[in-house]
DRENLODREN-504136 format. One line per field, with one value per residue (C-alpha): residue in three letters; x, y, z. Coordinates in Angstrom, 1 decimal, always signed. Example, Ala and Ser with C-alpha at 12.3 -4.5 7.8 and 13.67 -1.06 7.14 Angstrom:
BEGIN
nuba <- c(ala,ser)
xx <- c(+12.3,+13.7)
yy <- c(-4.5,-1.1)
zz <- c(+7.8,+7.1)
# end
This chain:
BEGIN
nuba <- c(unk,unk,unk,unk,unk,unk,unk,unk,unk,unk,unk,unk,unk,unk,unk,unk,unk,unk,unk,unk,unk,unk,unk,unk,unk,unk,unk,unk,unk,unk,unk,unk,unk,unk,unk,unk,unk,unk,unk,unk,unk,unk,unk,unk,unk,unk,unk,unk,unk,unk,unk,unk,unk,unk,unk,unk,unk,unk,unk,unk,unk,unk,unk,unk,unk,unk,unk,unk,unk,unk,unk,unk,unk,unk,unk,unk,unk,unk,unk,unk,unk,unk,unk,unk,unk,unk,unk,unk,unk,unk,unk,unk,unk,unk,unk,unk,unk,unk,unk,unk,unk,unk,unk,unk,unk,unk,unk,unk,unk,unk,unk,unk,unk,unk,unk,unk,unk,unk,unk,unk,unk,unk,unk,unk,unk,unk,unk,unk,unk,unk,unk,unk,unk,unk,unk,unk,unk,unk,unk,unk,unk,unk,unk,unk,unk,unk,unk,unk,unk,unk,unk,unk,unk,unk,unk,unk,unk,unk,unk,unk,unk,unk,unk,unk,unk,unk,unk,unk,unk,unk,unk,unk,unk,unk,unk,unk)
xx <- c(+0.5,+0.0,-3.3,-3.8,-3.4,-5.8,-8.4,-8.3,-8.1,-11.1,-13.1,-12.5,-13.3,-16.6,-17.5,-16.5,-18.9,-21.7,-21.2,-21.0,-17.8,-15.0,-13.3,-13.3,-12.0,-9.3,-8.1,-8.1,-6.1,-3.6,-3.0,-2.4,-0.1,+1.9,+2.5,+3.3,+5.8,+8.4,+9.5,+10.3,+6.7,+5.6,+8.1,+6.8,+3.2,+4.0,+6.5,+5.4,+7.1,+4.9,+1.6,-1.6,-2.8,+0.2,-0.1,-3.8,-3.0,-0.4,-2.8,-5.6,-3.3,-2.2,-5.3,-8.5,-9.5,-7.5,-9.3,-12.9,-14.3,-14.3,-10.7,-9.7,-11.5,-10.0,-6.5,-7.5,-8.7,-5.3,-3.6,-5.9,-5.5,-1.8,-2.0,-0.6,+2.6,+0.7,-0.5,+1.7,+0.4,-3.2,-2.9,-1.4,-4.1,-6.8,-5.6,-5.5,-9.1,-10.1,-8.4,-10.1,-13.4,-12.9,-11.6,-8.1,-5.1,-1.9,+1.5,+5.1,+7.0,+10.7,+12.8,+16.4,+15.5,+12.7,+9.6,+7.5,+3.9,+2.9,+5.1,+3.8,+0.2,+0.9,+2.4,-0.6,-3.0,-1.2,-1.1,-4.8,-5.7,-3.7,-5.1,-8.6,-8.9,-7.6,-4.0,-2.2,+1.6,+4.2,+7.6,+10.7,+14.1,+16.2,+19.6,+20.3,+17.9,+20.1,+17.1,+13.4,+10.9,+9.6,+6.0,+4.6,+0.8,-0.8,+2.2,+2.3,+5.5,+5.6,+9.3,+10.4,+13.8,+17.0,+18.6,+15.7,+16.0,+19.8,+19.2,+16.6,+18.9,+21.8,+19.6,+18.4,+22.0,+23.1,+20.3,+21.6)
yy <- c(-22.1,-24.6,-26.5,-26.2,-22.4,-22.2,-24.2,-22.0,-18.7,-19.8,-20.8,-17.4,-15.6,-17.4,-16.2,-12.6,-12.7,-14.1,-11.3,-8.7,-7.4,-8.2,-4.8,-5.1,-8.6,-7.6,-4.8,-7.2,-9.8,-7.0,-6.4,-10.1,-10.2,-7.3,-9.0,-12.4,-11.1,-11.7,-15.3,-15.5,-14.8,-17.6,-20.0,-19.1,-19.8,-23.0,-24.4,-27.7,-26.9,-23.9,-24.8,-23.9,-22.1,-19.8,-19.2,-18.3,-16.0,-14.1,-14.1,-12.7,-9.9,-9.1,-9.4,-9.6,-5.9,-5.2,-7.4,-8.6,-11.5,-13.9,-13.2,-13.6,-16.9,-17.9,-17.4,-19.4,-22.2,-22.2,-22.6,-25.5,-27.2,-26.6,-24.7,-21.4,-22.2,-21.5,-18.0,-16.1,-18.2,-18.0,-14.2,-13.9,-16.1,-14.3,-10.9,-12.3,-13.5,-10.0,-8.3,-10.6,-9.9,-6.1,-6.4,-5.3,-6.6,-7.1,-6.6,-5.6,-2.5,-2.9,+0.2,+0.9,+3.2,+3.6,+5.3,+7.8,+6.9,+9.7,+8.2,+4.7,+6.0,+7.7,+4.5,+2.5,+4.9,+4.9,+1.1,+0.9,+2.9,+0.7,-2.6,-1.3,-2.3,-0.9,-2.0,-2.4,-2.6,-3.9,-2.2,-4.3,-2.7,-3.9,-2.2,-3.9,-1.4,+1.6,+3.9,+3.8,+1.2,-2.2,-3.2,-6.8,-7.3,-10.7,-11.9,-8.7,-6.7,-2.9,-2.1,+1.5,+0.9,+2.4,-1.1,-2.1,+1.0,+0.5,-3.1,-2.1,+0.6,-2.0,-4.4,-1.6,-0.5,-4.1,-4.6,-1.9)
zz <- c(+2.5,+5.3,+5.1,+8.9,+8.7,+5.8,+7.6,+10.7,+8.8,+6.6,+9.7,+11.4,+8.1,+7.8,+11.3,+10.4,+7.4,+9.5,+12.0,+9.2,+10.8,+8.4,+8.8,+12.7,+12.6,+10.1,+12.4,+15.4,+13.4,+12.4,+16.1,+16.6,+13.7,+15.0,+18.3,+16.9,+14.4,+17.1,+16.8,+20.6,+21.4,+19.0,+20.6,+24.1,+23.2,+21.3,+23.8,+25.4,+28.7,+29.3,+30.8,+28.9,+32.0,+31.9,+28.1,+28.6,+31.5,+29.4,+26.4,+28.7,+29.9,+26.4,+24.3,+26.3,+26.1,+22.9,+20.5,+20.0,+21.9,+18.9,+18.1,+21.7,+22.0,+18.7,+20.2,+23.2,+20.9,+19.1,+22.4,+23.5,+20.2,+20.1,+16.8,+18.0,+16.2,+12.9,+14.0,+11.5,+8.6,+9.9,+10.2,+6.7,+5.1,+7.0,+5.7,+2.2,+2.5,+3.8,+0.9,-1.6,+0.1,-0.2,-3.8,-2.9,-4.8,-2.8,-4.2,-3.5,-4.5,-4.7,-4.1,-3.3,-0.4,+2.2,+0.7,+2.7,+3.4,+0.9,-1.9,-1.2,-1.4,-4.7,-6.2,-4.8,-6.5,-9.8,-9.9,-8.8,-11.9,-14.1,-12.5,-12.2,-8.5,-5.2,-4.6,-1.3,-1.6,+0.8,+0.5,-0.1,+0.0,-3.0,-3.1,-6.5,-8.0,-8.7,-8.8,-9.6,-8.5,-9.6,-8.6,-8.7,-8.5,-9.4,-11.4,-13.4,-13.1,-13.7,-13.9,-13.8,-12.3,-13.6,-14.0,-16.3,-18.4,-18.7,-19.7,-22.3,-23.7,-23.9,-25.9,-28.2,-28.9,-29.5,-32.0,-34.3)
# end
């Protein structure tokens, strides 16, 4: 992770703890993250040919009433300091700090097809019991998995995929 992004994310996170509003800031930063997922928006805000006044005007129209004052001012600061190009990394690091604060483990679930929210929640609950902490999973479509799922949390892999089972069966048959 980028050192600049870490420093800014940690600074904002310290403010959230002082304000006792970690959840509110986390929700605001999720909104910011959803907007800046589009690389053309990041390019616009980080382009040197676009004046800071125009960037701040667009930012004001987009975020002023949508996020809290500190998050809005934080975005203005990133523009003034020419650090807005790191916004994606800052958001990701900030979310990571929030998850750590709430004791939530973050992982990935690999599946050959799109899971419904209900299915994802069931998997998160099952892995939470296994890990002993609340788990938040991000879905990754992996068509190489013929069926089943594979979950990664904190460098632990829980593999219940058909390809893993077939490979295990192959090894077992070759041993005999």
